[in-house]
SEKEKE-129066 format. One record per residue (C-alpha): residue number from 1; z, x, y; residue in three letters. Coordinates in steps of 0.25 Angstrom, whole numbers, plus 5000, padded with zeros to 4 digits. Layout:
! residues N
     i     pz     px     py    aa
   NUM      Z      X      Y   ALA
...
END
This chain:
! residues 99
     i     pz     px     py    aa
     1   5000   5001   5000   MET
     2   4998   5004   5012   ILE
     3   5008   5003   5025   GLN
     4   5004   5002   5037   LEU
     5   5014   5008   5049   GLY
     6   5022   5015   5040   ALA
     7   5016   5029   5044   THR
     8   5017   5026   5057   VAL
     9   5022   5037   5067   ASP
    10   5027   5040   5081   SER
    11   5014   5042   5087   GLU
    12   5006   5034   5081   GLU
    13   5016   5024   5087   LYS
    14   5014   5029   5101   VAL
    15   5000   5027   5099   PHE
    16   5001   5015   5096   TRP
    17   5010   5013   5104   TYR
    18   5004   5016   5116   VAL
    19   4990   5008   5111   ALA
    20   5000   4995   5112   LEU
    21   5003   5000   5127   GLY
    22   4989   5002   5130   LEU
    23   4983   4988   5123   GLY
    24   4994   4983   5131   PHE
    25   4990   4991   5145   VAL
    26   4976   4987   5142   VAL
    27   4979   4974   5140   ILE
    28   4987   4972   5151   LEU
    29   4973   4976   5160   VAL
    30   4965   4966   5156   VAL
    31   4976   4956   5158   ILE
    32   4977   4960   5172   ALA
    33   4962   4962   5175   LEU
    34   4957   4950   5168   LEU
    35   4967   4942   5178   THR
    36   4961   4948   5189   LEU
    37   4948   4944   5183   LEU
    38   4953   4931   5184   SER
    39   4957   4932   5197   ARG
    40   4946   4937   5204   LEU
    41   4936   4926   5195   VAL
    42   4947   4916   5202   ASP
    43   4944   4921   5216   ASP
    44   4929   4921   5215   ILE
    45   4930   4907   5209   ASP
    46   4934   4903   5220   ARG
    47   4928   4911   5229   ALA
    48   4914   4904   5224   VAL
    49   4921   4889   5224   ASP
    50   4923   4891   5237   ALA
    51   4910   4897   5242   LEU
    52   4902   4887   5234   TRP
    53   4910   4879   5243   THR
    54   4906   4882   5255   VAL
    55   4892   4883   5249   THR
    56   4891   4872   5246   LYS
    57   4896   4866   5258   ARG
    58   4886   4874   5266   TRP
    59   4875   4869   5259   ALA
    60   4881   4854   5263   GLN
    61   4880   4857   5278   ASN
    62   4866   4864   5275   THR
    63   4860   4852   5270   THR
    64   4854   4845   5283   GLY
    65   4850   4860   5289   MET
    66   4837   4856   5288   TYR
    67   4837   4845   5300   GLN
    68   4839   4855   5309   PHE
    69   4826   4859   5306   ALA
    70   4821   4854   5320   GLY
    71   4832   4852   5328   THR
    72   4827   4865   5338   GLY
    73   4813   4857   5340   SER
    74   4821   4846   5341   ILE
    75   4831   4849   5351   LEU
    76   4823   4857   5361   ARG
    77   4814   4844   5364   ALA
    78   4826   4837   5366   LEU
    79   4830   4848   5375   ARG
    80   4815   4847   5381   GLU
    81   4818   4831   5381   GLU
    82   4830   4833   5388   LEU
    83   4826   4841   5399   LEU
    84   4814   4833   5404   ARG
    85   4825   4822   5404   HIS
    86   4834   4829   5415   ASP
    87   4822   4832   5422   LYS
    88   4818   4821   5423   MET
    89   4833   4815   5427   LEU
    90   4835   4825   5438   SER
    91   4822   4820   5445   GLY
    92   4812   4830   5441   ASP
    93   4800   4818   5440   ASP
    94   4790   4830   5436   ARG
    95   4795   4831   5422   VAL
    96   4798   4816   5419   ALA
    97   4784   4814   5422   SER
    98   4777   4828   5414   GLY
    99   4773   4836   5424   ARG
END
């Protein structure tokens, strides 16, 4: 019969304790890094959610922007008409008659 552990000397015990200690340290480091990664992913997720909300609101606010395309020319025509009315009301008959 083979007896396991019957012929383990003190050097082998030290080696196994060191190996178990290093394994424990590695496990703690992995747990710490995974916790850090999880928090980082949560932060990124919250930031992406906030960005998505802002972009949806921005898209909703800009859906009617095409309606402003002709606003400049309409405002210029309105200004010219207002200037004609102002001159007409101030008594300048040349403008009112179209001369």
